[in-house]
N, C-alpha and C positions, 0 to 999 in steps of 0.2 A: 504494500500500500504506500503510495507516495505521500510525502510530507504535507502536500496541499489538500489531501483528502480529509474531510471532516465527518464525524458522526453526528447525526441528528436523531433524537428520539421520536418515534412514531408509534402508533398503536401496534402492539405485537412485536416490537423490536426496535431496530435502528435502520437508518438509511445512510449511505455514504455519498457525500456531495463533494464534487471537485471545485477548484477555484473558479471555473466558468459557470457554476451553479447547476451542473448536470449530475444526475443520480446514477450510481452504479446499478446496472440492470441485467437480469438473467433472461430477458425475453428472447434471446437468440437460440435457446434450447435448454433442455434439462438433462443432458448426458454429460458424464464425466469427460473432461477434455475440452468442453465447449468454452470459448472465451466469453467473458462478460463485456458489456458495452456501456457507454454512458448515453442516457436519454434525458429528455426534459422530465423533471420530477413530477409524478402524477399520483403518488400515494398508492400505486398498484402493489400487489404482493410480490411482483418480480423485483421490486426495489426495497424489500424489507429483509433485514438480516438479523440474526440473533447471535449471541455469544455462547459457546459451549466448551466445557473442559475436554481436552483432547491431548493425549500423549504427554501428560504432565504440564501442558500449557493451555492456552485458550485459542479456540478456532472461531472464525467467522463463518456462519452457516446461513445459506439462503433459506428463508422461510418457505418459499415456493417449491424449490427442488429438493431441499434437505441435503444438498451437497455443500462441502466446505470450499472456501476460497483458497486458491493456491497461487502464490506469486513467486514461486521458486524458479520459474523460467527466466525471470529478469526482464521479460519483454511484454508479457500480457498476464492478466489475472484470469486464471482458468477455474472451472468448477472441477472438484475432485471428490472421490469417495473419502469420507472422514475416517 
């Protein structure tokens, strides 16, 4: 997650908003390996994320897909099995 991403509390979790005011969104698909995109914030479930304990740390989980966010590629945030 980039330093300019911000968490904002919404019903059922959080949304991630970038410096341009766009929300991180899972609407491109619900499969592991699918990249996330930024879209206009619309309070849809595709833009809501929760925090969960995972491997001794904390994971960011899509409320819509149930998949974790994975930024390990260094180029894109992907959805991954938690």
